[in-house]
DSSP file (Angstrom, degrees, kcal/mol; ACC not computed):
  #  RESIDUE AA STRUCTURE BP1 BP2  ACC     N-H-->O    O-->H-N    N-H-->O    O-->H-N    TCO  KAPPA ALPHA  PHI   PSI    X-CA   Y-CA   Z-CA
    1    1 A M              0   0    0      0, 0.0     2,-0.0     0, 0.0     0, 0.0   0.000 360.0 360.0 360.0 138.9  -15.3   18.9  -11.0
    2    2 A A        -     0   0    0      1,-0.0     2,-0.4     2,-0.0     0, 0.0  -0.325 360.0-158.9 -65.4 152.5  -16.0   15.4   -9.8
    3    3 A Q        -     0   0    0      2,-0.0     2,-0.4    -2,-0.0    25,-0.0  -0.973   8.8-149.3-142.8 123.7  -14.2   12.7  -11.8
    4    4 A K        -     0   0    0     -2,-0.4     2,-0.5     2,-0.0    -2,-0.0  -0.771  11.7-163.4 -90.9 132.8  -15.0    8.9  -12.0
    5    5 A I        -     0   0    0     -2,-0.4     2,-0.2    19,-0.0     5,-0.1  -0.965  11.8-141.6-121.3 117.6  -12.0    6.6  -12.5
    6    6 A K    >   -     0   0    0     -2,-0.5     3,-2.1     1,-0.1     4,-0.4  -0.479  19.7-121.2 -78.8 147.8  -12.8    3.1  -13.8
    7    7 A S  G >  S+     0   0    0      1,-0.3     3,-1.3     2,-0.2    -1,-0.1   0.819 112.2  60.1 -60.6 -31.6  -10.7    0.2  -12.3
    8    8 A Q  G 3  S+     0   0    0      1,-0.3    -1,-0.3     3,-0.0    -2,-0.0   0.643 100.2  58.3 -72.5 -10.9   -9.4   -0.8  -15.7
    9    9 A N  G <  S+     0   0    0     -3,-2.1    -1,-0.3     2,-0.1    -2,-0.2   0.491  78.9 115.4 -93.2  -5.4   -7.8    2.7  -16.0
   10   10 A A  S <  S-     0   0    0     -3,-1.3     2,-0.5    -4,-0.4    13,-0.2  -0.398  71.8-118.3 -64.5 140.3   -5.8    2.3  -12.8
   11   11 A E  E     -A   22   0A   0     11,-2.0    11,-3.3    -2,-0.1     2,-0.4  -0.685  19.0-133.0 -81.7 126.7   -2.0    2.3  -13.5
   12   12 A C  E     -A   21   0A   0     -2,-0.5     2,-0.3     9,-0.2     9,-0.2  -0.683  23.1-149.4 -78.6 128.5   -0.2   -0.9  -12.6
   13   13 A L  E     -A   20   0A   0      7,-3.2     2,-1.3    -2,-0.4     7,-0.7  -0.776  13.3-128.5-100.4 143.1    3.0    0.0  -10.7
   14   14 A S        +     0   0    0     -2,-0.3     5,-0.1     5,-0.1    -2,-0.0  -0.711  50.1 151.8 -91.2  88.4    6.1   -2.1  -10.8
   15   15 A L    >   -     0   0    0     -2,-1.3     3,-1.1     3,-0.5     5,-0.1  -0.943  48.8-101.5-120.3 142.6    6.8   -2.6   -7.1
   16   16 A P  T 3  S+     0   0    0      0, 0.0    34,-0.1     0, 0.0     3,-0.0  -0.345  94.0   0.4 -67.0 136.0    8.6   -5.6   -5.6
   17   17 A G  T 3  S+     0   0    0     -2,-0.1     2,-0.3     1,-0.1    24,-0.2   0.566 118.4  62.9  75.2  10.9    6.6   -8.4   -4.0
   18   18 A R  S <  S-     0   0    0     -3,-1.1     2,-0.6    22,-0.1    -3,-0.5  -0.990  76.9-116.8-160.3 154.7    3.1   -7.1   -4.6
   19   19 A L  E     - B   0  39A   0     20,-2.8    20,-3.2    -2,-0.3     2,-0.5  -0.896  38.2-175.3 -95.1 123.3    0.6   -6.1   -7.2
   20   20 A S  E     -AB  13  38A   0     -7,-0.7    -7,-3.2    -2,-0.6     2,-0.5  -0.980  11.0-170.8-129.0 125.9   -0.1   -2.3   -6.9
   21   21 A R  E     -AB  12  37A   0     16,-2.8    16,-2.4    -2,-0.5     2,-0.9  -0.967  17.3-143.1-116.8 121.8   -2.6   -0.4   -8.9
   22   22 A Q  E     +AB  11  36A   0    -11,-3.3   -11,-2.0    -2,-0.5    14,-0.2  -0.743  23.6 174.4 -85.5 110.3   -2.6    3.4   -8.7
   23   23 A I  E     +     0   0A   0     12,-2.4     2,-0.4    -2,-0.9    -1,-0.2   0.921  65.6  13.9 -81.6 -48.5   -6.3    4.4   -8.8
   24   24 A A  E    S+ B   0  35A   0     11,-1.4    11,-2.1   -13,-0.1    -1,-0.3  -0.988  74.6 128.4-132.4 140.9   -6.1    8.1   -8.2
   25   25 A C  S > >S-     0   0    0     -2,-0.4     5,-2.6     9,-0.2     3,-1.5  -0.935  72.0 -68.8-169.1-175.7   -3.1   10.4   -8.3
   26   26 A A  G > 5S+     0   0    0     87,-3.2     3,-1.2    -2,-0.3    88,-0.1   0.858 128.4  57.0 -59.3 -35.6   -1.9   13.7   -9.9
   27   27 A G  G 3 5S+     0   0    0     86,-0.4    -1,-0.3     1,-0.2     4,-0.1   0.648 107.9  46.4 -70.2 -15.5   -1.8   12.0  -13.3
   28   28 A S  G < 5S-     0   0    0     -3,-1.5    -1,-0.2     2,-0.2    -2,-0.2   0.259 130.3 -88.7-110.2   9.3   -5.5   11.1  -13.0
   29   29 A G  T < 5S+     0   0    0     -3,-1.2     2,-0.8    -4,-0.3    -3,-0.2   0.457  90.1 122.9 101.5  -1.2   -6.7   14.5  -11.8
   30   30 A A      < -     0   0    0     -5,-2.6     3,-0.3     1,-0.2    -1,-0.2  -0.837  34.5-179.1 -96.0 103.6   -6.3   14.1   -8.1
   31   31 A N  S    S+     0   0    0     -2,-0.8    82,-1.0     1,-0.2    83,-0.2   0.813  76.6  26.5 -74.8 -31.9   -4.0   16.9   -7.0
   32   32 A N  S    S+     0   0    0     80,-0.3     2,-0.3    81,-0.2    -1,-0.2   0.235 115.3  51.9-121.9  13.5   -3.8   16.3   -3.2
   33   33 A I        -     0   0    0     -3,-0.3     2,-0.4    78,-0.2    -3,-0.1  -0.988  51.6-163.0-145.8 156.3   -4.4   12.6   -2.8
   34   34 A S  E     - C   0 110A   0     76,-2.1    76,-2.1    -2,-0.3     2,-0.4  -0.997   9.0-168.3-135.7 137.1   -3.2    9.2   -4.1
   35   35 A V  E     -BC  24 109A   0    -11,-2.1   -12,-2.4    -2,-0.4   -11,-1.4  -0.992   6.7-178.2-128.6 132.6   -5.1    5.9   -3.7
   36   36 A R  E     -BC  22 108A   0     72,-2.6    72,-3.1    -2,-0.4     2,-0.6  -0.979  22.1-146.0-130.8 142.3   -3.7    2.5   -4.4
   37   37 A L  E     -BC  21 107A   0    -16,-2.4   -16,-2.8    -2,-0.4     2,-0.5  -0.937  25.7-169.1-103.6 128.0   -5.1   -1.0   -4.3
   38   38 A V  E     -BC  20 106A   0     68,-2.8    68,-2.9    -2,-0.6     2,-0.5  -0.950   8.4-168.0-122.1 129.9   -2.4   -3.3   -3.2
   39   39 A E  E     -BC  19 105A   0    -20,-3.2   -20,-2.8    -2,-0.5     2,-0.5  -0.977   1.5-170.2-120.7 129.4   -2.6   -7.2   -3.3
   40   40 A I  E     - C   0 104A   0     64,-2.5    64,-2.7    -2,-0.5   -22,-0.1  -0.982  18.2-134.7-119.9 124.8    0.0   -9.4   -1.6
   41   41 A E        -     0   0    0     -2,-0.5    57,-0.4   -24,-0.2    61,-0.1  -0.261  34.9 -89.2 -69.8 156.9    0.0  -13.1   -2.3
   42   42 A P        -     0   0    0      0, 0.0     2,-0.2     0, 0.0    -1,-0.1  -0.423  52.8-104.7 -64.1 148.1    0.3  -15.7    0.5
   43   43 A E        +     0   0    0     55,-0.6     2,-0.3    57,-0.3    54,-0.0  -0.480  45.1 169.3 -77.7 144.5    3.9  -16.5    1.3
   44   44 A N    >   -     0   0    0     -2,-0.2     3,-1.8    -3,-0.1    -3,-0.0  -0.804  54.8 -78.4-138.0-177.6    5.5  -19.8    0.2
   45   45 A G  T 3  S+     0   0    0      1,-0.3    -2,-0.0    -2,-0.3     0, 0.0   0.696 128.8  50.6 -60.6 -19.7    9.0  -21.1    0.0
   46   46 A L  T 3  S+     0   0    0      2,-0.1     2,-0.3     0, 0.0    -1,-0.3   0.448  79.1 122.9 -99.3  -2.0    9.7  -19.1   -3.2
   47   47 A T    <   -     0   0    0     -3,-1.8     2,-0.2     1,-0.1    -4,-0.1  -0.448  60.1-132.0 -67.3 122.5    8.5  -15.8   -1.9
   48   48 A A        -     0   0    0     -2,-0.3     2,-0.3     1,-0.1    -1,-0.1  -0.512  20.3-121.7 -73.3 138.6   11.2  -13.1   -2.1
   49   49 A Q        -     0   0    0     -2,-0.2     2,-0.2    48,-0.0    -1,-0.1  -0.640  27.9-144.1 -80.6 137.3   11.6  -11.1    1.1
   50   50 A R        -     0   0    0     -2,-0.3     2,-0.2   -33,-0.1    70,-0.0  -0.628   9.1-121.2 -98.2 159.0   11.1   -7.4    0.6
   51   51 A N        -     0   0    0     69,-0.2    43,-0.1    -2,-0.2     2,-0.1  -0.607  34.3 -97.6 -92.4 157.7   13.0   -4.5    2.2
   52   52 A K        -     0   0    0     -2,-0.2     2,-0.3    43,-0.1    43,-0.2  -0.427  43.7-170.0 -68.3 152.8   11.2   -1.8    4.3
   53   53 A H  B     -F   94   0B   0     41,-2.5    41,-2.7    39,-0.1     2,-0.3  -0.835   5.9-153.9-133.6 174.4   10.5    1.5    2.5
   54   54 A Y  B     -I  118   0C   0     64,-2.4    64,-2.4    -2,-0.3    39,-0.1  -0.979  16.4-130.7-149.0 164.3    9.3    4.9    3.4
   55   55 A H    >   -     0   0    0     -2,-0.3    36,-2.0    37,-0.3     3,-1.5  -0.938  33.0-127.9-118.7 106.4    7.5    7.9    2.0
   56   56 A P  T 3  S-     0   0    0      0, 0.0    60,-0.2     0, 0.0     3,-0.0  -0.304  82.1 -12.8 -63.0 127.5    9.4   11.2    2.7
   57   57 A D  T 3  S+     0   0    0      1,-0.1     2,-0.4    -2,-0.1     0, 0.0   0.632 115.3  91.1  61.9  18.8    7.3   13.8    4.3
   58   58 A V    <   -     0   0    0     -3,-1.5    33,-0.4    31,-0.1    -3,-0.2  -0.996  66.7-127.2-146.3 143.3    3.9   12.2    3.8
   59   59 A E        -     0   0    0     -2,-0.4     2,-0.4    31,-0.1    28,-0.0  -0.374  15.4-146.1 -77.0 158.8    1.7    9.8    5.8
   60   60 A E  E     -D   88   0A   0     28,-2.1    28,-3.1    50,-0.1     2,-0.5  -0.998   5.1-160.9-124.1 136.3    0.2    6.5    4.5
   61   61 A C  E     -DE  87 109A   0     48,-2.5    48,-3.0    -2,-0.4     2,-0.5  -0.978  10.3-164.6-117.1 119.1   -3.1    5.3    5.6
   62   62 A I  E     -DE  86 108A   0     24,-3.2    24,-2.7    -2,-0.5     2,-0.5  -0.913   4.9-171.4-109.3 126.2   -3.6    1.5    5.0
   63   63 A Y  E     -DE  85 107A   0     44,-2.6    44,-2.5    -2,-0.5     2,-0.7  -0.969  20.5-133.9-114.7 127.1   -7.1   -0.1    5.2
   64   64 A V  E     + E   0 106A   0     20,-2.7    19,-2.6    -2,-0.5    42,-0.2  -0.688  26.3 173.3 -86.6 117.5   -7.4   -3.8    5.0
   65   65 A L  E     -     0   0A   0     40,-2.7     2,-0.3    -2,-0.7    41,-0.2   0.845  69.4  -5.0 -85.9 -39.3  -10.2   -4.9    2.6
   66   66 A E  E    S+ E   0 105A   0     39,-1.5    39,-2.1    16,-0.1    -1,-0.3  -0.996 101.9  19.3-152.8 150.6   -9.5   -8.7    2.8
   67   67 A G  S    S-     0   0    0     -2,-0.3    15,-0.7    37,-0.2     2,-0.3  -0.336  73.3 -76.1  94.3-170.0   -7.0  -11.1    4.3
   68   68 A E  E     +G   81   0B   0     34,-0.3    31,-1.3    13,-0.2    32,-1.0  -0.974  49.1 153.4-135.9 145.1   -4.5  -11.1    7.2
   69   69 A G  E     -GH  80  98B   0     11,-2.2    11,-3.1    -2,-0.3     2,-0.4  -0.920  33.3-126.6-157.2-178.0   -1.1   -9.5    7.4
   70   70 A R  E     -GH  79  97B   0     27,-2.1    27,-2.6    -2,-0.3     2,-0.5  -0.969  15.1-151.3-145.0 125.6    1.6   -8.0    9.5
   71   71 A T  E     -GH  78  96B   0      7,-2.9     7,-2.4    -2,-0.4     2,-0.7  -0.869   7.3-155.9 -98.3 130.1    3.3   -4.6    9.0
   72   72 A F  E     +GH  77  95B   0     23,-3.1    23,-1.1    -2,-0.5     2,-0.3  -0.940  26.0 166.9-105.6 111.8    6.8   -4.3   10.3
   73   73 A A  E >   -GH  76  94B   0      3,-2.9     3,-1.9    -2,-0.7    21,-0.2  -0.828  52.1-106.0-125.8 163.1    7.6   -0.7   11.0
   74   74 A D  T 3  S+     0   0    0     19,-1.8    20,-0.1    -2,-0.3     3,-0.1   0.798 122.1  52.2 -58.1 -27.3   10.3    1.2   12.8
   75   75 A S  T 3  S-     0   0    0      1,-0.3     2,-0.3    18,-0.2    -1,-0.3   0.512 125.8 -73.0 -88.2  -6.1    7.8    1.8   15.6
   76   76 A G  E <   -G   73   0B   0     -3,-1.9    -3,-2.9     2,-0.0     2,-0.4  -0.924  56.9 -57.6 147.2-171.1    6.9   -1.9   16.0
   77   77 A E  E     -G   72   0B   0     -2,-0.3     2,-0.4    -5,-0.2    -5,-0.2  -0.891  41.9-164.3-112.2 141.2    5.0   -4.8   14.5
   78   78 A Y  E     -G   71   0B   0     -7,-2.4    -7,-2.9    -2,-0.4     2,-0.3  -0.976  12.6-143.1-134.4 116.2    1.2   -4.6   13.7
   79   79 A S  E     -G   70   0B   0     -2,-0.4     2,-0.4    -9,-0.2    -9,-0.3  -0.619  23.5-159.0 -76.1 138.8   -1.1   -7.5   13.0
   80   80 A L  E     +G   69   0B   0    -11,-3.1   -11,-2.2    -2,-0.3     2,-0.3  -0.939  16.4 168.6-122.5 139.9   -3.7   -6.6   10.4
   81   81 A A  E >   -G   68   0B   0     -2,-0.4     3,-2.4   -13,-0.2   -17,-0.3  -0.919  51.8 -57.6-140.3 169.3   -7.1   -8.2    9.6
   82   82 A K  T 3  S+     0   0    0    -15,-0.7   -17,-0.2    -2,-0.3     3,-0.1  -0.176 124.3  20.2 -49.8 128.6  -10.1   -7.2    7.4
   83   83 A G  T 3  S+     0   0    0    -19,-2.6    -1,-0.3     1,-0.3     2,-0.1   0.286  93.7 127.9  92.9  -8.7  -11.5   -3.8    8.6
   84   84 A D    <   -     0   0    0     -3,-2.4   -20,-2.7   -20,-0.1     2,-0.4  -0.459  43.2-156.8 -78.3 152.2   -8.3   -2.7   10.3
   85   85 A T  E     -D   63   0A   0    -22,-0.2     2,-0.4    -2,-0.1   -22,-0.2  -0.995   6.6-170.9-129.5 137.3   -6.7    0.7    9.5
   86   86 A L  E     -D   62   0A   0    -24,-2.7   -24,-3.2    -2,-0.4     2,-0.6  -0.995   8.2-156.5-130.1 127.7   -3.0    1.5   10.1
   87   87 A V  E     -D   61   0A   0     -2,-0.4   -26,-0.2   -26,-0.2    -2,-0.0  -0.924   6.5-160.6-107.9 121.1   -1.6    5.0    9.8
   88   88 A I  E     -D   60   0A   0    -28,-3.1   -28,-2.1    -2,-0.6     3,-0.1  -0.879  19.1-129.9 -99.0 120.5    2.2    5.2    9.1
   89   89 A P    >   -     0   0    0      0, 0.0     3,-1.4     0, 0.0   -34,-0.3  -0.170  40.0 -75.8 -62.8 163.4    3.8    8.6    9.9
   90   90 A P  T 3  S+     0   0    0      0, 0.0   -31,-0.1     0, 0.0     3,-0.1  -0.289 115.4  10.6 -57.1 144.2    6.0   10.4    7.4
   91   91 A N  T 3  S+     0   0    0    -36,-2.0     2,-0.6   -33,-0.4   -32,-0.1   0.485  89.1 136.2  67.2   4.0    9.5    9.0    7.0
   92   92 A E    <   -     0   0    0     -3,-1.4   -37,-0.3   -37,-0.2    -1,-0.2  -0.744  54.5-128.6 -86.6 125.2    8.8    5.8    9.0
   93   93 A R        +     0   0    0     -2,-0.6   -19,-1.8   -39,-0.1     2,-0.3  -0.480  42.2 157.3 -70.4 139.7   10.2    2.7    7.3
   94   94 A H  E     -FH  53  73B   0    -41,-2.7   -41,-2.5   -21,-0.2     2,-0.3  -0.977  24.9-173.3-156.4 164.9    7.7   -0.1    6.9
   95   95 A M  E     - H   0  72B   0    -23,-1.1   -23,-3.1    -2,-0.3     2,-0.4  -0.899  16.1-143.6-164.5 136.8    6.8   -3.3    5.0
   96   96 A T  E     - H   0  71B   0     -2,-0.3     2,-0.3   -25,-0.3   -25,-0.2  -0.885  13.5-167.8-109.2 137.3    3.7   -5.5    5.0
   97   97 A R  E     - H   0  70B   0    -27,-2.6   -27,-2.1    -2,-0.4     2,-0.5  -0.889  26.1-116.9-118.4 150.3    3.7   -9.2    4.7
   98   98 A N  E     + H   0  69B   0    -57,-0.4   -55,-0.6    -2,-0.3   -29,-0.3  -0.786  31.3 174.0 -85.5 124.8    0.8  -11.6    4.1
   99   99 A T        +     0   0    0    -31,-1.3   -30,-0.2    -2,-0.5    -1,-0.1   0.320  54.9  78.1-110.1   2.8    0.4  -14.0    7.0
  100  100 A G  S    S-     0   0    0    -32,-1.0   -57,-0.3     2,-0.3     4,-0.1  -0.187  86.3-110.1-104.0-166.1   -2.8  -15.6    5.9
  101  101 A M  S    S+     0   0    0    -59,-0.1     2,-0.2     2,-0.1     3,-0.0   0.482  94.8  53.1-104.5  -7.8   -3.8  -18.3    3.3
  102  102 A S  S    S-     0   0    0    -61,-0.1   -34,-0.3     1,-0.1    -2,-0.3  -0.703 102.9 -66.8-121.4 172.5   -5.6  -15.9    0.9
  103  103 A V        -     0   0    0     -2,-0.2     2,-0.7   -36,-0.1   -62,-0.2  -0.381  44.9-134.5 -61.4 133.7   -4.6  -12.7   -1.0
  104  104 A L  E     -C   40   0A   0    -64,-2.7   -64,-2.5   -37,-0.1     2,-0.5  -0.837  22.8-164.4 -89.2 115.7   -4.1   -9.7    1.3
  105  105 A K  E     -CE  39  66A   0    -39,-2.1   -40,-2.7    -2,-0.7   -39,-1.5  -0.914   9.3-179.4-111.7 125.6   -5.9   -6.8   -0.2
  106  106 A L  E     -CE  38  64A   0    -68,-2.9   -68,-2.8    -2,-0.5     2,-0.6  -0.922  23.0-149.9-122.2 143.3   -5.1   -3.2    1.0
  107  107 A L  E     -CE  37  63A   0    -44,-2.5   -44,-2.6    -2,-0.4     2,-0.5  -0.978  23.5-163.2-111.3 118.1   -6.4    0.1    0.1
  108  108 A C  E     -CE  36  62A   0    -72,-3.1   -72,-2.6    -2,-0.6     2,-0.4  -0.889   5.0-166.9-113.0 126.7   -3.6    2.7    0.6
  109  109 A F  E     -CE  35  61A   0    -48,-3.0   -48,-2.5    -2,-0.5   -74,-0.2  -0.885   4.8-175.5-115.1 144.1   -4.2    6.4    0.9
  110  110 A F  E     -C   34   0A   0    -76,-2.1   -76,-2.1    -2,-0.4     2,-1.2  -0.999  29.6-130.8-137.2 136.5   -1.6    9.2    0.7
  111  111 A P  S    S+     0   0    0      0, 0.0     2,-0.3     0, 0.0   -78,-0.2  -0.188  85.0  72.2 -84.0  49.0   -2.3   13.0    1.2
  112  112 A T  S    S-     0   0    0     -2,-1.2   -80,-0.3   -78,-0.1    -2,-0.2  -0.980  77.4-131.4-152.5 152.3   -0.4   13.9   -2.0
  113  113 A G  S    S+     0   0    0    -82,-1.0   -87,-3.2    -2,-0.3     2,-0.4   0.688 100.4  45.3 -79.2 -19.1   -1.0   13.6   -5.7
  114  114 A K  S    S-     0   0    0    -89,-0.2     2,-0.4   -83,-0.2    -1,-0.2  -0.953  76.0-155.9-132.4 114.9    2.5   12.1   -6.2
  115  115 A V        -     0   0    0     -2,-0.4     2,-0.5    -3,-0.1   -60,-0.0  -0.710   2.8-157.7 -93.1 132.5    3.8    9.4   -3.9
  116  116 A T        -     0   0    0     -2,-0.4     2,-0.5   -60,-0.2   -58,-0.1  -0.931   4.9-164.9-108.5 131.9    7.6    8.9   -3.5
  117  117 A I        +     0   0    0     -2,-0.5     2,-0.3   -62,-0.1   -62,-0.2  -0.963  11.9 178.6-117.4 127.5    8.8    5.5   -2.2
  118  118 A L  B     +I   54   0C   0    -64,-2.4   -64,-2.4    -2,-0.5    -2,-0.0  -0.947  52.3  35.1-126.9 149.1   12.4    5.2   -1.0
  119  119 A G              0   0    0     -2,-0.3    -1,-0.1   -66,-0.2   -67,-0.1   0.387 360.0 360.0  96.5  -1.8   14.4    2.4    0.5
  120  120 A E              0   0    0    -66,-0.1   -69,-0.2    -3,-0.1   -67,-0.1   0.487 360.0 360.0 -83.2 360.0   13.1   -0.6   -1.5
């Protein structure tokens, strides 16, 4: 059965250096996908540096809604801008930073209902 999820029902996740809202996941009725809206503020002198993380055995697909950023992955560095998509393979360590002057907004997709983050 189709299921509508309102933005105010998204779960706020406690992840370092970014605002992350879990829109769809196993807890909201999506058994095989997870969708997150991630917002990363522009960097300033007080911005804490984050460590790379990885998702064991699952890909991550990142779509840029707004802003500019750079993803640092084991396989290289990738500049990101509005409309870009980046696919991170399973188990690849990565971290995205905001390189612009406005909030970087990302829509992140995972082919699993429960996302595991390791290494942060």
